[in-house]
C-alpha positions in Angstrom: 10.9 -9.9 69.7 7.8 -11.3 71.4 5.8 -8.3 70.4 6.7 -8.5 66.7 3.5 -10.3 65.8 1.5 -7.7 67.6 3.2 -5.0 65.6 2.4 -6.7 62.3 -1.3 -6.9 63.3 -1.2 -3.2 64.1 -1.8 -3.7 67.8 0.0 -1.2 69.9 0.7 1.3 67.1 0.5 4.9 68.1 -2.6 6.0 66.2 -4.2 8.2 68.8 -7.0 5.8 69.3 -6.0 3.8 72.4 -9.3 3.3 74.1 -12.9 3.6 73.1 -14.4 6.9 74.2 -17.8 6.0 75.6 -18.8 9.5 76.7 -20.8 10.3 73.5 -22.5 6.9 73.4 -23.4 7.1 77.0 -25.0 10.5 76.5 -26.8 9.4 73.4 -28.2 6.2 74.8 -28.6 6.7 78.6 -32.3 6.6 78.3 -32.8 4.1 75.4 -36.1 3.0 76.9 -37.3 6.6 76.4 -37.3 6.8 72.6 -37.5 10.7 72.4 -34.1 10.9 74.2 -32.5 8.7 71.5 -34.2 10.7 68.8 -33.0 14.0 70.3 -29.5 12.6 70.6 -29.3 11.4 67.0 -31.3 14.2 65.4 -29.4 17.1 67.0 -28.0 19.0 64.1 -25.0 20.1 66.2 -23.7 16.5 66.6 -20.4 15.9 65.0 -21.0 12.1 64.4 -21.4 12.0 60.6 -24.9 10.5 60.8 -26.8 11.4 57.7 -30.1 13.3 58.0 -31.7 13.2 54.6 -35.3 13.0 53.2 -36.8 12.7 56.7 -34.4 9.8 57.6 -31.5 9.5 60.0 -28.9 6.8 59.3 -25.3 6.0 59.9 -24.2 5.8 56.3 -24.7 4.4 52.8 -23.2 1.0 52.2 -22.9 -0.1 48.6 -22.3 -3.7 47.7 -20.6 -3.4 44.3 -19.9 -6.4 42.1 -17.4 -5.8 39.2 -18.1 -8.4 36.5 -15.9 -9.1 33.5 -13.3 -6.8 34.8 -9.6 -6.6 33.9 -6.7 -5.9 36.2 -8.2 -7.5 39.3 -5.0 -9.3 40.1 -2.9 -6.0 40.2 -2.4 -4.6 43.7 -1.2 -1.3 42.4 -4.3 -0.9 40.2 -6.6 -1.7 43.1 -4.8 0.8 45.4 -5.1 3.4 42.6 -8.8 2.6 42.3 -9.2 3.0 46.1 -7.5 6.4 46.0 -9.5 7.5 43.0 -12.7 6.4 44.8 -11.8 8.4 47.9 -11.1 11.5 45.9 -14.2 11.2 43.7 -16.4 10.5 46.7 -15.0 13.4 48.8 -13.9 11.0 51.6 -10.8 11.1 53.8 -8.2 8.3 53.4 -6.6 7.1 56.6 -4.8 3.9 55.5 -4.7 1.3 52.6 -3.7 -2.3 53.1 -3.8 -5.0 50.3 -2.7 -8.6 50.2 -1.9 -10.6 47.0 -2.8 -14.2 47.0 -1.0 -17.0 45.1 -1.7 -18.0 42.4 -4.1 -15.1 42.0 -6.5 -12.7 43.8 -6.2 -9.6 46.0 -7.9 -8.6 49.2 -7.7 -5.1 50.4 -9.2 -2.3 52.5 -9.0 1.4 52.5 -9.8 2.7 56.0 -11.6 6.1 55.8 -12.5 8.7 58.3 -16.0 8.1 56.9 -15.7 4.3 57.1 -14.1 2.0 54.5 -13.8 0.6 51.0 -12.9 -3.1 50.8 -12.4 -5.7 48.0 -11.8 -9.4 47.4 -11.1 -10.4 43.8 -11.2 -13.5 41.7 -9.3 -12.4 38.6 -9.5 -15.8 36.9 -13.2 -15.1 36.3 -13.0 -11.3 36.1 -14.9 -10.7 39.4 -14.3 -8.2 42.2 -16.5 -7.9 45.3 -16.3 -4.4 46.6 -17.9 -2.8 49.6 -18.1 1.0 49.8 -19.4 2.3 53.1 -19.4 6.0 53.8 -21.1 8.3 56.3 -21.3 12.1 56.5 -21.1 14.2 53.4 -19.1 11.7 51.3 -20.9 10.5 48.1 -20.3 6.7 47.8 -22.4 6.3 44.6 -19.6 8.2 42.8 -17.3 5.2 43.3 -19.3 3.2 40.8 -18.0 5.1 37.8 -14.5 5.0 39.2 -14.6 1.2 39.5 -16.1 0.8 36.0 -13.2 2.8 34.5 -10.5 1.2 36.7 -11.4 -2.3 35.8 -12.6 -1.6 32.2 -16.1 -3.0 32.4 -19.6 -1.8 32.0 -21.0 -4.7 34.1 -21.0 -3.3 37.6 -23.9 -4.3 39.8 -24.8 -2.4 42.9 -27.0 -2.9 46.0 -27.5 -0.1 48.5 -28.0 -0.5 52.3 -28.7 2.5 54.6 -26.8 1.4 57.7 -28.5 2.3 60.9 -31.8 3.2 59.1 -34.7 2.9 61.5 -32.7 3.6 64.7 -34.8 6.7 64.9 -38.4 6.2 63.7 -40.8 8.8 62.3 -42.6 8.9 65.6 -39.3 9.6 67.5 -38.4 12.4 65.1 -41.9 14.0 65.6 -41.7 13.7 69.4 
C-alpha cells in the first residue's frame, strides 16, 4: 500500500511517457550560440512539433487568459467538464484527460490536458467568476473557446487577453539568415 499515494498523483501510471526524450531538443539547440542554427531548427516546415508559423512569426502557441464574469453554473463540475469537451471539439484540439476538483463550500478547479497543451479553470461561483486558461499549439483554434464559454456559463461578459508563447525565440534576423 505504500505506493497508493503515488498512484493517486498519477506517478507510475502507464502512459507511454516514462522519460523525457531529449533527442529533438538536443538537435534543435546544440548550437544556441549560433542563432541561425536555432532558426533553422524551429523554422523547418518538416518539424512535427506543433510550433506555429504565421504572419512571419514562429511561436509555441496561443495562450488565452479568459475571465468569465457574471457567469452561472460555475460550481457544477459536470457543466465545467462539458464546457471543456465542447471547447476541445470547437477548437479542433485533441483531449487526453480531464480532472476536476469540487471545493467545499463552493468552487471548482480543473484541467483538460490536450495533445496541443491544456485548458484550465478555477472558479468563484459565489461572485460568478471563472478564471480560464486556454493554451493551444499547432492547428487548434483557441479563440473559438470564447464563444463556448459564453454559452456554457450564460454570460456576455467574457474578457480575454492573448499571449503568444515562445514568441521571439526566433527573431526576424534569424529567419532571414
